[in-house]
Steps between C-alpha positions, in 0.01 A plus 500: 500500500478237226821323387473663155508844662737421785778391263499850350490657848815302580662631184400861580631483857828348384531770232535749786743278688708453185512877447640547850739209456682659207436858608681434826795323344559756221410838658863524613622535140315831458694658789854386419629861484353572845651185647836597351467843663345408836669166567819543294430196280726426200379356168594153621310553827197621307518192279526290816153617609368294210756221508477426874122501479500260207757266653327475838170456315660226293652322799166429666272481192516120453408427862240779498346345190508153657325642807228630268433139396475378861304769689212737426604712202255775594638526854864480387477783247312717751775455759765573236320824409488611863869415554640686201278803572646519850849489350412794275393701802831423669690590182363854523696532827837376368779726625781383272577289196576188704158505667321554170687217329432267793129580478507428126624152587212455746256637241608228258438230759159644592380528138620156388187310602255728319534428127506118517202486736301773322553359151413149612191631683375676185565184296306299761195724470514534119478221247679491164226708337575811711840425654721704266261796516498496881877453528547779243297742714706398804821563306363840401477577871878463532552743214248749635680488834833583341355807331313619808786423739762666279285809443406532869859463618628750240222751559532499878879484466503837323269650764587348837765233451496125444377379842126591485433289189648192668279558804184548291560181300563304819185626670285423193634144494420439865142611441459274197650205687219521756240484222676199346512316832129558552364419154739282299448124502654207319322328213328167555719204394450394140338159446760228535762730654738345752442598864736753658671234709599309188717785370861390437806641676676806362785297354263250345302786346819660368605169348161461333513851359849461356379191316255717303700661215230759429527625859874542453441690175253739662742553787781592261258729314410677824866531600601666173195721446486584871861619498420743219193618688685559828777697331234733358308528826807596702678732259246658267395783741865606534544470122213745445634744757855502365416480128206741485567711815161423656393569857481212746122486465510492120795259488322268742180527296656447156736235635200288594207629290620379160622166631197424708250674274609260229500205740153580631364528147679185393393282792140618472489445123704181495275285717214482250694367198694269730182336633353480149808332357515262795151374413647368175809362669681615818842496330395800289555721805876444459494576127322829567755589769796428270356704211429803718846497660665479158297797379595702809878445493600752227330785684778502761748621238324838516707595807815515288336617178363830630484742795145605415278494807194411292676218316646352818173510694305357206751214468482426873121492491475281189769262624322447830160473330625207292695338783201538733272328248755221477577458867135460599517156335769361731311431822183364335723276288670375816159399634437292188771245579556528879258367763341737752699366794838623370415822313593738781834324549568521126435876495723545805789320331450702183502824701818392679681433173381824342592717797851356547594575141293821488677633810836434338382679185393807698836508680692454173310785335591722794867401483516564123295819509794742491693309230231360272200721574141403568385544139747242371417264787129521415561439128718196568198327655371446145723192481345361819143540375580337162660206681183458709285497186710232330495284814121519517461413133722195543302392808170551318595250231719249687435510877156628600291247301658209689441658841139582420443146378631360831286722721122522500371854469347646821122485504330838463324630806127563483386857452 
């Protein structure tokens, strides 16, 4: 297969892996009522299924990302896929809440190596002319997985309980991991790239990253926007069930469909204008991101303004459409000012930061659920999204130009 075709094969294969990655981690939210009934889990315990996952994921993400800069990225992500799929199979056998929560911790550890290695691998195979488009399709895989995983878990939960969906997702992941091990390969080193042995230590890499203000800005952006996203992912299915009296299947479907339907559309649509603007100047990716986030923020006020099912679902879809179109700029922008040898580490550190704060946000929403209510919690996230937009606008004018001027843009790959 020619390099021009193989790079899209890589993207297609990782689309499937991404779908399983998020499908496995979020299917549990669609069966919260069953876990409360079968395992006696409280609201705090249910929130902990998300928080413990995110915190264990965060704890190992920096080192997992660093590993992705030192070993074969293709092999590392394939092993990660096999490991988390095995954990999903074991989760279907959990006999009590303690076992399930412990397996959520292990799931976080197993999944941590995937996103840094997979994103860096896609960036390695794709030059600046197609990078945002390819990364956008990969991001759409995560969203597709949330919809499919939530619907499958809810549908089977109504029919036969929550365990079969966990087993099916785990078995599918093990099969895909074999295909990845057999067919995925790393990209050839770019001309002038440093050899693998010349890669700096983890602490030296961390020091170098913290000296790049634009990296810090994108990390803060991911922390704040990611917290809003994780609160929705964990609590929206229960919101639909309690507010609109839906079945588990429909609550699981609507609790993921409108979020991820918007995200899929946004990430697929956002890559093209991002790459076009970057041809004029790479900093325009950040301006586009800021403008789209600012446009999306007011839509969250719909949760408090009305109880209309149509209005709420439309607002969720449009919000995630705009945020998805904005977020697709982040990782390609990162590649504009960071060298290849530290990109996976950078993504790992960003994931760690996002998941620590996101896990706390999920837990806080669960603790405040009875007093404040989910609708008010969702609406309050408007402030967070506006703050992200203003930060990005400031960075676009004052910070990013200096970092881009200091770092040569990566050469585009042939094909």
